[in-house]
C-alpha positions, -999 to 999 in steps of 0.1 A, spaced: 0 0 0 13 34 -9 21 61 17 -6 87 15 6 107 45 31 127 24 27 147 -7 31 130 -40 61 138 -62 74 130 -96 104 112 -80 80 91 -59 62 82 -91 94 69 -105 107 97 -127 142 110 -118 147 144 -133 183 147 -119 193 115 -135 179 127 -168 199 159 -165 230 139 -158 224 118 -189 222 149 -211 255 161 -197 272 128 -204 259 126 -240 269 161 -250 305 152 -259 293 125 -283 267 146 -300 293 173 -305 313 149 -327 285 147 -352 282 185 -358 281 197 -394 287 234 -403 250 239 -409 241 230 -373 233 259 -350 234 258 -312 238 227 -291 218 203 -269 193 218 -245 170 237 -267 135 227 -276 144 221 -312 175 213 -332 185 240 -358 199 234 -392 208 262 -415 187 256 -446 206 283 -466 230 254 -474 203 242 -498 208 272 -520 235 254 -539 207 231 -552 187 240 -583 156 221 -570 163 205 -537 140 177 -526 139 169 -489 137 132 -480 126 119 -446 127 85 -429 120 71 -395 126 37 -380 136 18 -349 158 -13 -341 130 -37 -330 136 -66 -307 174 -64 -311 173 -40 -282 163 -69 -259 196 -86 -267 216 -54 -259 198 -52 -226 205 -89 -217 241 -85 -226 245 -52 -210 260 -37 -242 245 -4 -251 271 14 -273 264 -5 -305 226 -4 -308 228 32 -320 247 21 -351 217 -1 -359 193 28 -355 213 52 -377 218 25 -404 180 18 -405 173 55 -411 200 69 -433 202 40 -456 165 44 -464 173 80 -472 201 73 -496 180 48 -516 166 78 -535 200 94 -538 196 117 -508 225 129 -487 216 124 -450 217 158 -433 206 153 -397 189 130 -373 169 131 -341 165 102 -317 139 90 -292 151 69 -263 124 54 -240 135 38 -207 119 23 -176 144 41 -155 171 66 -165 206 52 -158 227 81 -170 257 61 -181 235 36 -200 216 64 -218 249 81 -227 263 48 -241 232 45 -264 237 81 -276 274 74 -281 265 46 -305 240 69 -323 266 96 -326 292 72 -339 267 60 -365 259 95 -375 297 102 -381 298 71 -403 268 84 -422 281 119 -425 250 134 -408 245 155 -377 226 144 -346 208 176 -338 187 166 -308 163 140 -294 143 130 -264 149 107 -235 116 96 -218 113 78 -186 82 55 -183 81 38 -149 53 14 -146 51 8 -183 87 -5 -187 109 -24 -163 138 -6 -148 162 -21 -174 139 -20 -204 144 5 -232 136 12 -268 151 35 -294 137 52 -325 150 79 -348 141 102 -377 163 116 -404 162 142 -431 182 142 -463 183 162 -496 187 153 -532 187 174 -564 154 167 -582 171 157 -615 193 133 -596 165 115 -579 170 77 -581 143 51 -585 123 29 -609 120 54 -637 158 51 -643 160 13 -645 165 -3 -679 167 -38 -693 202 -52 -690 211 -32 -659 234 -50 -635 223 -58 -600 252 -52 -576 250 -67 -541 268 -52 -511 276 -75 -483 259 -71 -450 277 -72 -417 254 -99 -404 217 -99 -395 216 -61 -393 183 -51 -375 156 -72 -390 141 -107 -383 152 -108 -346 118 -121 -335 124 -152 -356 161 -154 -346 153 -151 -309 126 -177 -312 150 -201 -329 181 -198 -307 164 -193 -273 130 -210 -275 138 -239 -299 176 -244 -295 178 -234 -259 211 -216 -264 225 -189 -241 240 -156 -253 274 -166 -238 276 -198 -258 308 -201 -279 299 -208 -315 328 -222 -336 313 -210 -369 313 -175 -356 346 -175 -338 329 -157 -309 298 -160 -287 263 -162 -299 255 -128 -282 285 -111 -299 274 -123 -333 237 -113 -328 248 -78 -316 270 -72 -346 261 -36 -357 243 -28 -389 266 -17 -417 260 19 -427 262 23 -465 251 59 -470 286 75 -478 295 45 -499 263 49 -520 268 86 -523 304 80 -535 290 56 -561 267 82 -575 297 106 -579 319 81 -597 296 62 -620 260 62 -632 235 47 -607 199 40 -615 186 28 -582 194 15 -547 175 -9 -525 180 -12 -488 176 -48 -478 156 -48 -445 124 -65 -433 109 -86 -461 143 -97 -474 163 -92 -506 137 -100 -533 108 -80 -517 129 -49 -511 145 -50 -546 110 -53 -561 101 -20 -546 124 -2 -570 118 -22 -601 93 -8 -626 62 -29 -634 74 -39 -669 107 -52 -657 121 -80 -635 152 -83 -614 168 -117 -614 193 -124 -586 216 -155 -588 221 -171 -553 253 -188 -566 271 -155 -567 276 -155 -529 276 -175 -497 255 -162 -468 273 -159 -435 273 -186 -409 246 -170 -388 220 -174 -416 228 -211 -420 227 -216 -382 192 -200 -379 179 -221 -407 193 -254 -393 185 -247 -356 149 -238 -363 144 -260 -393 134 -229 -412 126 -233 -448 148 -213 -472 120 -191 -486 110 -182 -450 146 -173 -442 148 -152 -474 117 -132 -467 128 -125 -431 166 -120 -432 189 -102 -455 209 -134 -463 242 -116 -465 232 -86 -487 225 -53 -470 223 -29 -500 217 -33 -537 228 -9 -565 213 -11 -599 237 3 -625 241 2 -663 259 -30 -673 289 -10 -687 292 8 -653 294 -24 -632 332 -27 -632 336 10 -622 310 6 -595 328 -25 -581 361 -6 -581 347 23 -562 331 1 -536 363 -20 -533 384 11 -528 360 20 -499 364 -14 -483 329 -26 -493 327 -62 -504 304 -62 -535 297 -83 -566 274 -85 -596 246 -107 -584 221 -105 -612 205 -84 -639 173 -66 -650 153 -83 -676 119 -79 -693 91 -93 -672 76 -124 -688 51 -150 -678 45 -151 -641 76 -132 -632 74 -109 -602 93 -77 -596 123 -96 -583 133 -132 -576 162 -153 -566 174 -183 -586 199 -211 -582 215 -223 -550 239 -205 -527 276 -210 -533 291 -233 -507 
């Protein structure tokens, strides 16, 4: 029974304002590392400011926006007590959606919801977000940390973010640019990225009964370390590609898998054929399939299967594109081509068997 003899307070209800202030102080140094010349002011205001006069160099600037979260991967971070990588996942989910249309990510804001503010933990999450923003070339201009006692457990948290980018109107990428004969270039993922974790958690915990500290020889590290591998951030690599060669479209491979996401950028009259034999998915994909007896098509519509981003380029630009990506340390390969749609063909499909 609660004590009704003293006056109620925010602290008694479970919200620690002082802890929140401490978290803001701890995160400031990391946010500062993401600052671009167009950013005005610092943390503490009611809104982040970005000098839009920078857009004057564009003839017809189009603003692009995206928002996303990390999903149930945050539960693994909580269980492992590792909070400084999940921010990479958040940034990757947002900025790599922006770059699909050719947009340069300009800035992001974040939202962190916790059951109880642990300042160092919140600062670690923001550190990861800031590091991700540096990798993406965008600024972290602000955000919100909300404490929800009674709705979330003391160690529970969730993260979300929103980003804004810009692209010149006549450089907008997408289905209208794709032509028959274009090459489909696959860029390797760093692992599971941030999608399909409900399936993965069900397989490894509920069905296989494994623990996060289990050493897995195929990974060369523990299960938890593999599952927390941060999402690869492709935005600067994709933008570099647009500067060095002709690009018709990008596709960010997230929830729904490779075929479904590639189909989103293929025009109705055309078909994207991707050959599985051009790559070998990482060990984590095979493990999830075997441990859960998951059918291949179910895996492919849930997980990225080793491909995190697709670029569609003219066939005679494929070599130049691969050279640019290799110079930037991105493992990439020609995985298929664009053809005329015939018969019962869908927007995109995989063929053949994975290389062993």
